[in-house]
C-alpha positions as CSV (number, residue, x, y, z in Angstrom):
1,M,-18.9,26.1,49.3
2,A,-19.5,24.0,46.2
3,K,-22.4,25.2,44.0
4,K,-25.4,22.9,44.1
5,C,-27.0,22.4,40.7
6,S,-30.4,20.8,40.4
7,N,-30.8,20.8,36.6
8,T,-28.5,17.9,35.9
9,N,-28.4,14.3,37.0
10,D,-25.3,12.7,38.6
11,L,-24.8,9.5,36.6
12,Y,-21.2,8.9,37.6
13,A,-20.3,5.3,38.5
14,N,-17.3,3.0,38.5
15,V,-15.9,2.2,35.1
16,E,-14.0,-1.0,35.6
17,F,-12.0,-3.3,33.3
18,C,-11.0,-6.8,34.4
19,P,-7.7,-8.5,33.5
20,G,-8.4,-11.1,30.9
21,E,-11.0,-9.1,29.1
22,A,-10.4,-8.2,25.5
23,T,-11.8,-5.3,23.4
24,M,-11.2,-5.6,19.7
25,P,-10.3,-2.4,17.8
26,G,-11.7,-1.5,14.4
27,M,-15.1,-2.1,12.7
28,R,-16.8,-4.7,10.6
29,P,-16.2,-4.2,6.8
30,Y,-19.6,-2.6,6.0
31,F,-22.0,0.1,7.1
32,F,-25.6,1.1,6.6
33,F,-26.8,4.5,5.5
34,Q,-30.0,6.4,4.7
35,K,-30.9,10.0,3.6
36,K,-31.8,12.1,6.6
37,N,-35.0,13.2,4.8
38,N,-36.2,9.6,4.7
39,I,-36.1,9.3,8.5
40,V,-39.6,10.0,9.8
41,T,-39.0,9.4,13.5
42,W,-35.7,9.4,15.4
43,P,-35.3,7.3,18.6
44,K,-34.6,9.3,21.7
45,L,-31.0,9.8,22.9
46,P,-31.2,10.0,26.8
47,M,-27.9,11.7,27.6
48,N,-28.1,13.2,31.0
49,D,-31.8,12.2,31.3
50,A,-30.6,8.5,31.5
51,K,-30.9,6.6,34.8
52,T,-27.4,5.1,34.5
53,L,-24.0,5.9,32.9
54,E,-24.4,3.0,30.5
55,E,-27.7,4.2,29.2
56,N,-26.5,7.7,28.6
57,P,-25.2,7.2,25.0
58,V,-27.7,4.6,23.8
59,Y,-30.7,5.5,21.5
60,D,-34.0,4.3,23.0
61,G,-36.3,2.9,20.3
62,D,-36.1,2.4,16.6
63,F,-35.5,4.6,13.6
64,V,-38.7,4.8,11.6
65,L,-38.2,5.3,7.9
66,A,-40.6,6.6,5.3
67,A,-42.8,4.1,3.5
68,D,-40.9,1.6,1.3
69,Q,-37.5,2.9,2.5
70,K,-34.8,0.5,3.7
71,W,-31.3,1.1,5.1
72,H,-28.7,0.7,2.3
73,K,-25.7,-1.5,3.0
74,V,-22.2,-0.6,1.7
75,D,-19.3,-3.1,1.8
76,L,-15.8,-1.9,2.8
77,I,-12.2,-3.1,2.5
78,P,-11.4,-5.0,5.7
79,N,-9.1,-3.3,8.2
80,E,-8.9,0.0,6.3
81,N,-11.7,1.8,8.2
82,E,-11.1,4.0,11.2
83,P,-13.8,5.8,13.3
84,S,-12.7,8.2,16.0
85,T,-14.1,10.9,18.3
86,E,-12.7,14.2,19.6
87,R,-13.9,17.1,21.6
88,T,-14.9,20.4,19.9
89,G,-16.5,23.7,20.8
90,A,-15.8,26.1,23.7
91,Y,-16.4,26.1,27.4
92,G,-20.2,25.9,28.1
93,S,-20.8,24.4,24.6
94,Y,-18.4,21.5,24.4
95,H,-19.6,18.7,22.2
96,F,-18.1,16.1,19.9
97,N,-16.7,15.7,16.5
98,N,-17.2,12.1,15.3
99,K,-15.0,11.2,12.4
100,A,-14.6,8.1,10.2
101,T,-12.5,7.1,7.3
102,L,-14.4,4.5,5.2
103,V,-12.8,2.8,2.2
104,L,-14.9,1.0,-0.5
105,P,-13.2,-1.5,-2.8
106,G,-13.2,-0.2,-6.4
107,V,-13.9,2.9,-8.4
108,G,-16.6,1.6,-10.6
109,K,-20.0,3.0,-11.6
110,K,-21.8,2.3,-8.4
111,Q,-19.0,3.7,-6.2
112,T,-18.8,6.8,-8.4
113,G,-22.5,7.2,-8.5
114,L,-22.6,7.0,-4.7
115,I,-20.1,9.7,-4.1
116,N,-21.8,11.9,-6.8
117,E,-25.1,11.7,-4.8
118,I,-23.7,11.8,-1.3
119,V,-21.3,14.7,-1.7
120,N,-24.1,17.3,-1.4
121,D,-26.6,15.3,0.7
122,D,-27.2,14.9,4.4
123,V,-27.2,11.3,5.5
124,V,-27.1,9.1,8.6
125,M,-24.7,6.1,8.9
126,L,-24.7,3.1,11.1
127,L,-21.2,1.8,11.7
128,P,-20.7,-1.6,13.4
129,Q,-17.9,-2.2,15.9
130,R,-16.1,-5.5,15.8
131,D,-18.5,-6.9,18.4
132,G,-21.5,-6.1,16.2
133,S,-22.9,-3.1,18.2
134,F,-23.7,-0.1,16.0
135,R,-22.7,3.5,16.4
136,V,-24.6,6.3,14.8
137,F,-23.0,9.0,12.7
138,G,-25.4,11.8,11.8
139,N,-28.0,13.5,14.0
140,P,-30.9,15.9,13.8
141,Y,-28.9,19.0,15.0
142,F,-26.0,19.2,12.6
143,N,-25.4,18.4,8.9
144,M,-23.0,15.5,8.4
145,D,-20.1,16.3,6.0
146,V,-18.9,13.6,3.6
147,N,-15.6,14.2,1.7
148,P,-15.2,11.6,-1.0
149,S,-12.1,10.7,-3.0
150,Q,-11.0,8.0,-5.4
151,G,-7.6,6.4,-6.0
152,W,-7.1,4.2,-9.0
153,G,-3.6,3.2,-8.2
154,K,-0.6,2.8,-10.5
155,A,0.8,-0.7,-10.1
156,T,-1.2,-3.9,-9.7
157,T,-0.3,-4.0,-6.1
158,D,-1.8,-0.5,-5.3
159,T,-5.1,0.1,-3.7
160,N,-8.0,0.8,-6.0
161,G,-10.7,2.3,-3.9
162,T,-13.2,5.0,-3.0
163,T,-12.7,6.8,0.3
164,L,-15.3,8.6,2.4
165,E,-14.0,11.0,5.0
166,I,-16.9,11.5,7.5
167,T,-17.3,14.5,9.9
168,D,-20.2,14.5,12.2
169,E,-20.7,17.1,14.9
170,N,-22.9,15.8,17.7
171,K,-23.9,16.5,21.3
172,S,-22.7,12.9,22.0
173,A,-19.7,10.8,21.2
174,A,-21.0,8.5,18.4
175,P,-24.1,7.1,20.1
176,F,-25.1,3.5,20.2
177,Y,-28.1,2.1,18.4
178,E,-29.7,-1.2,19.6
179,G,-32.9,-1.1,17.6
180,K,-34.0,-2.7,14.4
181,I,-32.2,-2.0,11.1
182,E,-34.6,-2.7,8.3
183,A,-32.3,-3.4,5.4
184,E,-33.0,-4.7,1.9
185,D,-31.8,-8.2,2.7
186,G,-33.6,-8.5,6.0
187,N,-33.8,-6.9,9.4
188,Y,-30.6,-6.7,11.6
189,S,-30.2,-6.2,15.3
190,G,-28.4,-2.9,16.1
191,K,-27.1,-4.6,19.3
192,T,-25.4,-7.7,17.8
193,G,-25.3,-7.0,14.0
194,E,-27.0,-10.3,13.3
195,L,-30.0,-10.9,11.1
196,I,-33.2,-11.1,13.1
197,V,-35.0,-14.4,12.6
198,E,-38.6,-13.7,12.5
199,Q,-40.7,-16.3,14.3
200,A,-43.6,-17.6,12.2
201,A,-46.9,-17.5,13.8
202,S,-47.6,-20.9,15.4
203,S,-50.7,-22.8,14.3
204,S,-53.6,-22.9,16.7
205,S,-55.4,-25.7,14.9
206,G,-54.8,-28.2,17.7
207,S,-54.7,-31.0,15.1
């Protein structure tokens, strides 16, 4: 007789894919990041507390940053960046290892300063898929490891860039974030990757 467990929800449902649909691989050529210490409040990740399979990996709510802090945007070389996820751990404690290779153009002062700071820090990164939806690398439970390197190239046709190898252990495969991303050049939607157009308050003068 099968064991009946009451401490977990059964979220399983059909996972269908229709002919004619297209899912584009890769990510957009940028990401946002912030020091973990500057995150005052994390949104809630439902996991098995969710009501549906689709809600399981999606953060509910917004990241709240410390006063005067914004998400920093980093541009990347297009088509050179590769996020991935694999299982890690042992039976009873299986979880995920979310990894990403991110390649910045150039090895200049800003790129070098960034890797000098980030190599011993603990950060959170928001990586956009091609469709604009954001995945979160970094979580409250594990430190995120960033392994930076620089390649100056030899010939004029070689790549001159700064590479970040990201390793993020997490209870979830890289979760989705659909909340607000408060960046230095405006607020972005974590669901679409587009700038949020703030609606000005309408006049109530009646004239």
